[in-house]
N, C-alpha and C positions, 0 to 999 in steps of 0.2 A: 145487401143481404144482412140480416140481423145476426149478431154474434151473441152467444149465451155464455155467461160466466156463473159459476156456482161455488158455494163454500158452505161447510157445516162446522159447528163447534158444539161440543158437549161439555158439561160442567157438573161437578159433584162437590158439595160443600158440607163439612161437618158443622152442625149448629151447636154452639155452647149452650148448656142448660141455663135457662132464664126462668124467672117466676111466671112469665106469660108465654105460652107456646107460640112459636113463630107463625103458626097457621093464622092467628089473630092479626098479626102484622101484615101478612100476605093478602089479607082481605082489603087492603088499601092500596090499590095499584099505583096511585099517584106517588106514594112514598117510594115504591120501587123505581119508578121513572126518575124521580128526583135523586135517588141514590146512584143511578146509573149514568146520568147525564148532567153536565154543568147546567144549573138552573137558568143561566143567561141564554141558553140555546134552546129552551123549551117554552112553548106557548100552549096552554091547555085550551082546547077547542070545545070540549064537552066533558062530561063526567068520565068517559072512557077513552076519549080521543085526544092525542097530544101531537103537536107539530114540532118536529125536531129539526133544527138547522145543523146539519153535520159540518164538520170541519172540511175545508177544501181537500179534495183527493187528487193526487197526481197520477195520471194514466198516460204513460209514454210522455209526450210533450204537452198533453192537455191538462188543464187544471179545472176540475168541475166541483161544484158545491151543491149536493143534493139537499132538498128539504123534504122530509118524509113525514107523512101523517100516519101515526100508529094508533091502533086500537089496543088497549091493554085492559084486561078484565080478569076478575077472580071468580072462580066457582066456589060453592059453599064448602067443598072439601079442601080449600086452601090452594088449589092449583091455579097458577097465574098463566094466562095465555096472552100472546101478543101477535098481531097481524098488521102488516102494512096495508093501508087503505087508500093511499095516494102518494104521489111523488112528483117533484118538480126540480128541474135542473136550472139553477139561477144563472143568468148571464150567458147562456149558450143555447139559443132557441133551436138551432138545427138538431142538436142532441136531445133537447127537452121533448121535441115532437116525436122522437124515435127511441125513446127510453122507457123501459118499464122495470120496476123493482118489486120483488115479492119477498117479504120477510115473514117467516112463521117461527114461533118459538113457544116454549113453555118452561115453567119452573114448578116443580112438584115436591112437597115435603113427604118424607116417609119415615116410619119409625123402625129402629133397630133396638136390640137389647142394650147397645152401647149409647143410644140417644137418637136424636133426630138428625136426618140428613136432607139436603136439598139436591135434587137431580134435575138437570135441565138440558135443553138442546135448542139450537137455533139453526135454521136453514135459510140461506140468503141466495136469491137468484136474480140476476140482472140480464135483461136483453136490450141490446142497443145496436142501432144501425150507425156505424161509424162513418164520418165523412172522409173523402179522399184527403190526404194520401194514406190514412190509416187503413182504409178498405183494401189497399194494395199490399199491406203487410201480411206475411204468411199466417194463416189461421192458428197453427200451433203456438206461434210467438204471442199473438193476441190473447189466446185463451190462457196461456201460462201466466202472462202479465196480469190479466183481469182476475183470474182465480186467486192469484197471490194477493192482489189488492183487497178483494173481498175477505179473504182469510185474515188479513191484517186488521180489517175493520172489526170482524167478529172477535179476534183475539184481544183487541183493545176493550171491547165491551165485556169480555170474560174477565179480564184483569180488574176492571172497575167493579164488576159484580163480586169477585172474590174479596176485594178489599172493602168497598163501601157498604155493601149490603149488611154485613154483620155489625159494622160500626153504627149504621143507622138503626138497625134492629135494637142494639144495646141502648142507644140514646132514647128510642121510643119506649122501651120497657121502663127505663128510669123515669121518664116523664109520666108514664101511666101509673107507676107505683108510688111516686111522690105526690102527685096531684091531690089525692084524697087526704093525705096526712096534713098538707098545708092548710086545708080548710079547717081542720080541727085544732090548729095551732094559733087560733086567734088569742090575742092577749086578754087575759082576764083582769077585770078591774078589781082592785082590792076592796073588800067590804069595809066600809068605814065604821069604826066603833064609836058610837055617839054617846056612850054611857058617861 
C-alpha cells in the first residue's frame, strides 16, 4: 500500500532597490535554478526543463537519491512557476517503480510603498510503496519521518533562496549596467600633430 508524505514551505523576501527591477531578472528562469542549486547537479534539458540530481536522502535505514525533472517558467508579469515533470530514484529499482513526486511552486514579486517584495510557496508530495520491513512499520511513524524529511528538503531550498537569489540578482544588475559602459570605453588614439 502506498504511503503519502507532504510538506509546504512559504517564503517572503524584501528586495533591495536596484537600478533594474527584479521582474526583469525573474524572466530568466535558468538564473533562478542556478541560484538555487549547485550547478554541478543540474542538467538543462530544454529552455524550461532542468534535471536536478538531489543529494542522497536518508529515510529510516534507506538511502535514496532522487533525480527530478523540473519545468521552470516565467510569466510576463514576472511570476515564476515550477512543476516537477518526472522523477527517478537511482540505484533502488523497487522504490523507483513505486515512487511518485509532485512539486509545485511559485515566486511572485509585488510592490509596496516600502519597495518590492517576493512572495513564494512550494508544495511537495511524495507517494511511495515501501518494501518490507518498512511496510510493517506503523503508519504514523512512517508519515512523521517522511513528512519531516520533505520539510527539511524544502527548508534547505528556502535557505538557499533567501541567501543566493539576492546575491545573484545583484551580480546580474551589475553585469547589465556595466556592459554598455565598457563598450564606450574604447581607447582613443591620439590625433597626431603633423604640422
